[in-house]
C-alpha positions in Angstrom: 160.5 118.1 64.2 158.6 119.5 61.5 156.2 122.5 62.3 153.5 124.0 60.1 151.6 127.3 60.5 147.9 126.8 60.6 147.1 129.8 58.6 148.7 132.9 57.0 147.8 135.4 59.7 148.6 134.1 63.1 151.7 132.6 64.7 149.8 129.3 65.8 151.2 126.2 64.4 151.2 122.2 64.6 154.3 120.5 65.5 154.9 116.8 64.7 157.9 114.6 65.7 158.9 111.0 65.5 160.5 108.5 67.9 161.7 104.9 67.7 164.1 102.6 69.4 164.1 99.3 67.4 167.6 98.2 68.6 166.9 98.8 72.2 163.6 97.0 71.8 165.5 94.0 70.8 167.4 94.0 74.2 164.5 95.1 76.2 161.0 95.4 74.7 159.6 97.5 77.7 162.4 100.0 77.5 162.3 100.0 73.7 158.5 101.5 74.1 159.6 104.1 76.7 162.6 105.2 74.7 160.5 105.6 71.5 158.0 107.9 73.5 161.0 109.7 75.1 162.6 110.3 71.8 159.4 111.8 70.2 159.0 114.2 73.0 162.6 115.2 73.1 162.4 116.0 69.4 158.9 118.0 69.9 160.0 119.9 72.9 161.9 122.6 71.0 158.4 124.4 69.8 156.6 126.3 72.4 153.6 124.0 73.0 150.2 125.8 73.9 149.6 123.4 76.7 153.0 122.0 77.4 153.5 118.4 77.7 149.7 117.7 78.4 148.8 119.3 75.2 150.6 116.5 73.2 148.9 113.4 71.5 150.7 110.3 70.3 150.0 107.8 67.7 151.5 104.4 67.9 152.6 102.2 65.0 153.4 98.8 66.1 155.7 96.9 63.8 156.2 93.4 65.0 156.9 89.8 63.8 154.2 88.1 65.6 153.2 84.4 65.7 157.0 83.6 66.1 158.4 82.1 69.3 158.6 84.6 72.1 157.5 87.3 70.1 153.8 87.7 71.3 154.9 87.9 74.8 157.4 90.7 73.9 154.6 92.6 72.1 152.5 92.4 75.1 155.3 93.7 77.4 156.1 96.5 74.9 152.5 97.8 74.5 151.9 97.6 78.3 154.9 99.6 79.0 154.0 102.3 76.5 150.6 102.3 78.0 151.8 102.8 81.4 154.5 105.4 80.7 152.0 107.5 78.5 149.4 107.3 81.4 152.0 108.5 83.8 153.1 111.4 81.5 149.4 112.4 81.2 149.5 111.9 77.3 146.9 110.3 75.2 147.5 107.7 72.3 144.0 108.0 70.6 145.2 106.3 67.5 147.7 104.1 65.8 148.3 101.2 63.4 149.8 97.8 63.7 151.8 95.6 61.2 152.2 92.3 62.7 153.5 90.0 60.1 156.9 91.6 59.9 158.8 88.6 58.4 160.2 87.7 55.1 161.3 84.5 53.7 164.2 83.9 51.5 165.0 80.1 50.3 163.8 78.6 53.3 165.3 81.1 55.7 163.2 83.7 57.6 164.2 87.2 58.4 162.6 88.9 61.3 162.1 92.6 61.6 163.0 93.9 65.0 159.8 94.3 66.9 159.3 98.2 67.6 156.8 101.0 67.9 157.1 104.0 66.1 155.7 106.9 68.0 154.3 110.1 66.3 153.8 113.0 68.4 151.8 116.1 67.8 150.9 119.3 69.5 149.5 122.9 68.9 152.3 125.5 68.8 151.7 128.8 70.5 154.1 130.7 68.5 156.1 129.4 65.5 158.5 132.1 65.7 159.9 131.0 69.1 161.0 127.6 67.8 164.5 126.6 69.0 167.0 125.7 66.3 169.5 122.9 67.0 172.5 125.2 65.6 174.8 126.7 68.1 175.7 130.4 67.8 179.1 131.9 68.8 177.9 134.2 71.5 180.6 135.3 74.0 179.8 134.0 77.4 177.1 131.5 76.5 177.2 128.2 78.0 176.2 124.6 76.9 174.1 122.8 79.6 173.3 119.1 79.9 169.8 118.0 81.2 169.2 114.5 81.8 165.5 113.3 81.3 166.2 109.7 82.1 167.4 109.4 85.9 168.9 106.2 84.9 172.5 105.0 84.7 174.1 105.6 81.3 173.9 102.6 79.3 175.2 101.4 75.9 172.8 98.5 75.1 170.9 99.2 72.0 173.1 102.1 71.0 174.6 103.1 67.6 178.0 102.7 69.3 177.0 99.0 70.2 176.0 98.3 66.6 179.5 99.6 65.5 180.9 96.8 67.5 178.2 94.4 66.2 176.8 94.3 69.6 173.2 94.5 71.0 174.3 95.1 74.7 172.7 93.7 77.8 171.2 96.8 79.5 169.4 99.8 77.7 168.5 103.3 79.1 165.2 104.0 80.4 163.2 106.5 82.0 163.1 105.9 85.7 160.9 108.9 86.9 158.0 110.0 84.9 157.0 113.1 87.1 160.6 114.5 86.8 160.4 113.8 82.9 157.3 116.0 83.1 158.9 118.7 85.2 162.0 118.8 83.1 159.8 119.2 79.9 157.7 121.7 81.1 160.5 123.8 82.5 162.3 123.7 79.0 158.9 124.9 77.6 159.1 127.8 80.1 162.5 128.7 79.0 161.5 128.5 75.2 158.4 130.8 75.7 160.5 133.4 77.4 163.3 133.0 74.8 166.0 132.0 77.4 167.3 129.2 75.0 169.6 130.1 72.2 170.0 126.5 70.7 169.1 123.1 71.7 169.2 119.4 70.6 168.2 116.1 72.0 170.6 113.2 72.8 169.4 110.2 71.2 170.8 108.1 68.1 174.6 108.4 68.4 174.8 109.9 72.1 176.1 113.1 73.3 179.2 113.3 71.0 176.8 113.3 68.0 174.6 115.8 69.5 177.5 118.0 70.1 178.8 117.7 66.5 175.3 118.0 64.8 174.9 121.3 66.7 178.0 122.6 65.0 177.7 121.0 61.5 175.4 123.7 59.9 178.1 126.5 60.7 181.5 127.1 59.7 184.2 128.6 62.0 182.3 127.4 65.1 183.6 125.0 67.8 183.0 124.1 71.3 185.3 123.6 74.5 183.5 120.8 76.4 184.3 119.5 79.9 182.5 116.3 80.8 184.2 116.0 84.3 181.1 117.3 86.2 179.0 114.2 85.0 179.1 111.4 87.6 180.3 108.7 85.1 183.9 107.3 84.9 183.5 105.6 81.5 184.3 107.9 78.9 182.7 105.6 76.3 179.3 105.8 78.1 179.5 109.6 78.5 180.0 110.0 74.8 177.7 107.3 73.2 175.1 106.3 75.7 171.5 107.1 74.3 169.8 108.0 77.6 167.1 110.5 76.9 168.2 114.1 77.6 169.1 117.4 76.0 171.7 120.0 75.4 170.8 123.6 75.5 172.8 126.8 74.7 171.9 129.6 77.2 173.5 133.0 77.8 175.9 133.7 80.5 173.4 135.8 82.4 172.3 132.9 84.7 168.5 133.6 84.0 168.1 130.1 82.4 169.9 128.6 85.3 167.9 130.2 87.9 164.7 129.1 86.3 166.2 125.4 86.1 167.3 125.7 89.6 164.0 127.1 91.0 162.2 124.3 89.4 164.2 121.7 90.8 165.5 120.4 87.4 169.2 119.4 87.4 171.8 120.7 84.9 175.4 120.5 84.5 177.5 123.1 82.5 179.6 121.1 80.0 181.0 123.7 77.8 181.0 126.9 75.8 181.2 128.1 72.1 184.7 128.9 70.4 185.7 129.9 66.8 188.4 127.1 66.6 186.5 124.8 64.2 187.1 121.9 66.7 185.3 120.3 69.7 188.0 120.3 72.2 186.6 117.7 74.7 187.8 116.9 78.1 186.8 114.3 80.5 188.8 114.3 83.7 192.4 113.2 82.7 191.6 112.5 79.1 191.2 115.2 76.3 190.4 114.9 72.7 190.4 117.2 69.8 187.7 116.6 67.1 187.8 118.6 63.7 184.2 119.6 62.8 184.7 119.9 59.2 186.4 116.5 58.9 183.6 114.9 60.7 181.0 116.7 58.9 182.0 115.0 55.8 181.8 111.6 57.8 178.6 112.5 58.7 177.3 113.3 55.4 179.0 110.5 53.5 176.0 108.1 53.8 173.8 110.7 52.2 176.4 111.0 49.2 176.6 107.3 48.6 172.8 107.3 48.4 172.9 110.3 46.1 175.3 108.4 43.9 172.6 105.9 43.1 169.9 108.5 42.4 171.7 111.1 40.3 174.7 111.4 38.0 178.0 110.4 39.9 179.7 113.7 39.1 176.8 115.7 40.4 176.6 113.7 43.6 180.2 114.5 43.9 179.8 118.0 43.3 177.0 118.1 46.0 179.3 116.5 48.4 182.1 118.9 47.5 179.8 122.0 47.9 177.3 121.5 50.4 179.3 122.9 53.1 180.9 125.7 50.9 177.8 127.3 49.2 177.0 129.3 52.2 173.6 130.9 52.4 173.9 134.7 53.0 171.6 137.8 52.5 172.0 141.2 51.2 169.0 142.9 51.8 167.3 145.8 49.5 168.3 149.4 50.8 165.8 150.6 53.0 164.0 147.3 53.8 162.8 147.3 57.4 160.9 144.0 57.5 157.8 145.7 58.7 154.2 145.3 57.2 154.0 149.1 57.8 156.6 149.7 55.2 154.3 148.6 52.5 151.2 150.0 54.1 149.9 146.3 54.5 146.8 145.5 56.4 147.0 142.1 57.1 143.2 141.9 58.1 142.1 143.7 55.1 138.5 142.7 54.1 137.5 145.5 51.7 138.3 145.5 48.1 140.9 147.8 46.5 139.7 147.6 42.9 143.1 146.4 41.7 142.1 143.0 40.1 144.4 140.1 39.5 143.8 136.4 38.9 145.3 132.9 39.5 145.4 130.8 36.5 145.0 127.2 37.2 145.3 124.0 35.3 144.7 120.3 36.5 147.3 119.3 38.9 149.0 122.7 39.7 149.6 123.7 43.3 150.8 126.8 45.2 147.7 128.6 44.2 146.9 129.3 47.9 150.3 130.8 48.8 150.3 132.9 45.7 146.8 134.1 46.2 147.7 135.3 49.7 150.8 136.9 48.6 148.9 138.9 45.9 146.0 139.7 48.6 148.6 140.9 50.9 150.1 143.3 48.5 146.7 144.9 47.8 145.2 142.9 44.9 141.5 141.6 44.8 142.3 138.2 43.7 140.1 135.6 41.9 140.7 132.1 40.8 140.6 131.2 37.2 140.7 127.8 35.9 141.6 126.7 32.5 138.1 125.2 31.9 136.7 128.8 32.7 138.8 130.1 29.8 138.1 127.3 27.5 134.3 127.7 28.0 134.3 131.5 27.7 132.9 132.0 31.3 136.2 134.0 31.9 138.0 136.5 29.2 140.4 138.3 31.6 139.1 141.6 30.1 138.8 143.1 33.6 142.2 141.6 34.9 145.4 143.5 35.1 147.7 140.9 36.6 147.7 137.3 36.1 149.9 134.6 37.7 150.4 131.2 36.3 151.1 129.2 39.4 153.5 126.2 40.0 152.8 122.5 40.3 152.4 119.5 37.8 149.9 120.4 35.2 148.4 117.4 33.8 150.8 115.1 35.9 153.5 116.3 33.5 152.5 113.2 31.4 153.3 115.2 28.3 156.4 117.0 29.8 156.2 119.8 32.3 153.5 122.5 31.2 153.2 120.9 27.6 149.7 119.9 28.2 148.7 123.2 29.8 150.2 125.1 26.8 148.1 122.9 24.5 145.0 123.9 26.4 145.8 127.6 25.4 146.9 126.8 21.8 144.1 124.3 20.8 141.0 126.2 22.4 139.9 129.1 20.7 138.4 131.1 23.5 141.3 130.5 25.9 143.6 131.5 23.1 141.8 134.6 22.3 141.6 135.7 25.9 145.3 135.1 26.2 146.3 137.2 23.1 144.0 140.1 24.0 145.5 140.1 27.6 149.1 140.3 26.3 148.2 142.8 23.5 147.0 145.3 26.3 149.4 148.1 27.6 147.9 147.8 31.3 148.8 144.3 32.1 151.5 142.2 34.0 152.1 138.6 34.2 153.9 136.2 36.5 154.9 132.4 36.0 156.5 130.6 38.7 157.8 126.9 38.2 155.2 125.1 36.2 153.9 128.7 35.3 157.5 129.6 34.1 157.5 126.3 31.9 154.2 127.6 30.5 155.4 131.0 29.6 158.5 129.8 27.9 156.4 127.3 26.1 154.1 129.7 24.8 156.8 132.1 23.9 155.4 134.9 25.8 158.7 136.5 26.7 160.7 136.8 23.5 158.1 136.6 20.8 160.3 138.4 18.3 163.4 135.8 18.7 163.7 133.5 15.8 164.3 130.5 18.2 162.9 130.4 21.5 164.6 129.0 24.8 163.5 125.7 26.3 163.0 124.2 29.7 164.6 120.9 30.0 165.0 118.2 32.7 167.3 119.1 35.7 171.0 118.2 34.6 170.8 115.8 37.8 168.1 113.9 36.2 166.0 114.1 39.2 163.5 116.5 41.1 165.3 119.2 42.9 163.9 120.7 46.2 166.2 123.1 47.9 166.7 126.4 49.8 169.3 128.3 48.1 170.5 131.9 47.3 169.6 133.8 44.2 170.9 137.4 43.3 169.0 140.2 41.5 171.0 142.3 39.0 170.1 145.6 37.7 167.0 145.2 35.7 163.9 147.0 34.4 161.2 144.4 35.7 158.3 145.9 37.1 158.2 143.4 39.9 162.0 143.1 40.8 163.5 146.5 39.7 163.6 147.7 43.3 165.3 144.4 44.5 168.3 145.0 42.3 171.5 144.4 44.2 170.0 141.9 46.6 170.9 138.5 47.5 168.2 136.5 48.9 167.3 133.1 50.0 164.4 131.3 48.3 162.8 127.9 47.7 163.1 126.0 44.5 161.0 122.6 43.7 161.1 121.2 40.1 162.1 118.3 37.8 162.3 120.4 34.6 164.0 123.7 35.6 166.9 123.9 33.2 167.0 127.0 31.1 168.3 126.1 27.6 169.2 129.3 25.8 169.9 129.1 22.1 171.4 132.8 22.1 173.9 134.6 24.2 173.1 135.7 27.6 172.9 139.5 26.7 169.9 138.8 24.3 167.8 138.0 27.3 166.4 140.3 30.0 168.0 138.6 32.9 166.4 139.5 36.4 167.1 136.6 38.5 170.5 134.3 38.9 171.7 131.6 41.1 174.4 132.7 43.4 176.5 129.7 42.8 177.3 128.1 39.4 178.3 124.7 40.5 175.8 122.0 41.4 173.7 122.1 43.8 173.7 126.1 44.0 172.7 126.0 40.5 170.1 123.0 41.1 169.3 122.4 37.4 172.3 123.4 35.3 170.5 126.4 33.8 172.6 128.2 31.2 174.3 131.4 32.5 172.9 130.3 36.0 169.9 132.0 35.2 166.7 131.5 37.3 164.4 134.1 36.0 164.1 136.4 32.9 161.5 139.0 31.9 160.2 140.5 28.7 162.0 143.4 27.1 159.4 146.0 28.5 159.8 144.4 32.0 156.1 143.5 32.6 156.0 139.7 32.0 158.4 137.6 34.5 159.1 134.0 34.3 160.9 132.6 37.2 161.7 128.9 38.4 162.2 129.6 42.2 159.0 130.0 44.5 158.9 133.7 45.8 155.4 132.9 47.2 156.7 130.3 49.3 159.3 132.5 50.8 157.3 135.6 51.8 157.5 135.2 55.7 160.8 134.7 57.6 159.5 131.5 59.1 159.0 130.1 55.4 162.8 130.3 55.0 165.1 127.4 55.9 167.8 130.0 56.7 167.1 133.6 57.5 169.4 136.0 59.4 169.0 135.5 63.1 169.1 139.3 63.9 166.2 139.7 61.5 163.9 137.0 62.8 161.6 139.5 64.1 160.8 140.8 60.5 157.1 140.6 59.8 157.8 139.8 56.0 160.6 139.0 53.7 161.9 141.5 50.7 159.9 139.1 48.3 156.6 140.7 49.0 158.1 143.7 47.4 157.7 142.2 44.1 154.2 142.1 44.5 153.7 145.5 45.9 155.6 146.9 43.1 153.1 145.0 40.6 150.1 146.5 42.7 151.6 150.0 42.5 152.2 149.7 38.8 148.6 148.8 38.1 147.4 151.6 40.4 149.3 154.0 38.2 147.9 152.8 35.0 144.5 152.9 36.3 144.8 156.3 37.7 
């Protein structure tokens, strides 16, 4: 499931998910359609939807090798089953697409794609801050509950397990009772909106055992004690590997969630609790198993590693495989940080001008300007948009601006290299060049360059103009674009924007292809304000010298950094944020912009 906030102010969002069951569809086209819809819905269920299940809309993408023996009839059955199931659920399918020539010929042979429907589900989210994570928490007394949505016997047909045996199987799961599916779905929605679910994960590809493991993979020193004896199934293989639609939820031991389920008539079975053993200790009647999570995490990740070896340098792919589970993201918040907007006297509904003027500087192909402008506005700046054509034509001179930001993106599509064309627009257009020089000659100005903007500032030598040789921004050591959420640390520094954050360790997004700082001088010759927390790849995602992620001019006024602080302003922007601080209004990164606004205010007073 993916969720996007609809705006910067509210908690309303849009959730989307995908479901498909091509192998089950080979066995039974009707059940393949039903399972595709069910998977999309049990993926989407973890966001609090404004209108529960009835607020969902589906898109159906039919992929089928038509005009081959029996396939048209199979497609008819599949479409009919999808239509019937959606109608019973009260969900519309207003749109879709079909690709009905899914065959490929090779030297007289014909390969048929498995007929399947790919279901995309979407719905409005009432509160993006109530989304349930699939990661279990080691909370004393908490319980893991199994809730079946299918109402059918556990079957292995079309399962991942069957594929490992080079089999399709004869019988697949399905959903027997659509009315019960609706009741179970909406009851889980009630639990989510009342914050009674600690973690949750659907059961689909790989079955229950895969779900249990995946709920543990994102943490270290976590384990589960699981007893499946309460489930009415004597076949342990079916228990572990059948892909009947259902979910696992972690709830507290106070019985509040179980009472809601019971009163709604939704069946549940307690199957386990969390431990700190690092193992899943699994029991099924007389049988018992111990599965080491750390070892199986590597098995789970190995496919990604093998793909990574084809995309990047093998030694770096190996480094990622070695380090992905060791480079833990952790936070050290600045002293006194409360997470409240009130701490910074921020009025999120401000409409009046403050008189503190700032500008976004854009070139063709950049992005992130909206997030950046809002971050600056939130901190108290009056922000205006300045395109390079405005500077080149002389419509804008920056004379009344105290703070400029060069935003991220791919100026001029990186045709000449990152920010090379953008820099040329300043260097070879007299009016733009004059405006830039006059801005940097003033004593009451600040500037920030992020990502593409950082590359620009380095290329224009705006940070260390007195050095005899300037640093360069080079292609990432991996040779590919890197997008990752990681840790950075802020050392003691004199930066106007980051000085108050010294000593912090925070999470932040990076997204770049040429982010490697190549410094011709020793580290002490640069005013370093930001460093990656880990030296090894991918913690240092680009191979930058000295693990540097950002530098500032000697006077502390002009900052260039590769990570995107403007994309990490709110807790829900973060891929990882401390669970006990998820009620924060704002992340510490807003302080950088507030510091800039206060500095300008002092200069103007």
